[in-house]
C-alpha positions, 0 to 999 in steps of 0.5 A: 864122192868128189870134194864138191859133192861132199860140200853139197851134202854138207850144205843141204843137211845144215838146215835140219842139223841146226834145227836139232840143237837147242834155242841156246845152241842154234845160232838161227833160233837164238838170234830170232828169239833175241830179237824179242819178236813178240813186241811185234804187236799185230796191227790194230786200228782201235779207233775204226773198231770202235767206230764201226760198233755204233750200230746196235744189235737188237735183241742182244743188247740193252735198249736206249730211252726214246729220248736218248735214241732220238739224240743218237740218231742225230749224233751217230753220223758225227762221231766220224766227222765231228767227234768233239761236237757229238761228245758235247751233244751227248754229255748234255743228256747226262742228268745228275738225277738219273743215269744213262741207259747202258746203251747210251753209255756205251755210245758215249764211251765211243765218242770219248774214244774218238777224241782220245779221252781214253779214261772217260771211254773205259769208265763208260764201258765199265759202267754200261757192263756193270749194269748189262754184263752180257754186252758183247760189244761193250766187252769187245770195245773195252778189250780193244782199248786196253790192247791199245794201251799195252794192258794185255792182261786187262784185254785178254780177260775182256777178248775171252768174255767176248768169245764166251758171249759168242765173238767168234771172229779170227781177230778176236781170237788172234788178239786173244792169242797174242795177250795170253802169250805176252803173259806167258800163257802159251797153252792158252796163246796156242789155242787161240792162234789156232782158232784164228788161223781156222777162221783166217788162214791168210793172216800171217800175224797169227802164224808167227805167233804160233811159230814163236810159241813153238820155238820157245817150246822147242817144237822146231819141226812145227816151228820150221813148217810155219817158218816156210809158210811165212817166208812164202808170205813175207819174203822180204822180212829178213828175220824169217830167213 
């Protein structure tokens, strides 16, 4: 065999050979893992999710009183354009003698989040859930709030509850997977990422999450397959090369 052919065979064999090495021995895997790519949190616009949740799901959620609903109809359109004024109107409905309904507290929580009063938003969601534990969107919004603040353990608990109540959206599973991954729960994270990809095979954040798990778990053949998919989808990102 000519020297040039020897070199060609060696170059073709190199990618397969490097995958047989452990993460510590393999310079390519070591470099990728050293970057702590779990810090590349999947993109989420929490304000959009919370604002879009202001339409109630009848028969599955708590109801407002007649007076609360009358105000809600006037205020709901203001939440995205005049959130400060909407908060003032909603706060004016709160009575010291009688608690607002869980549904009203949920909308007030959304309004607080719109004006970046996240502690008050959290308190409203928690109060609504304390009195109506199956309030799906309150669990979801609380999860989104925690995720945006980097409170991954709290967010995972809330996303998981949303799933048990019937939220099977790919994004919910994917964010749950990321939060579990951040906690070191790789088995749960893998299951959640796979569910997310089953619902949306185009979302590369979940593919990358799975690849990270397989690299850490030394499942290099699976990681290589996912790396090829990521290179096709995002060829300009050097870390995949």
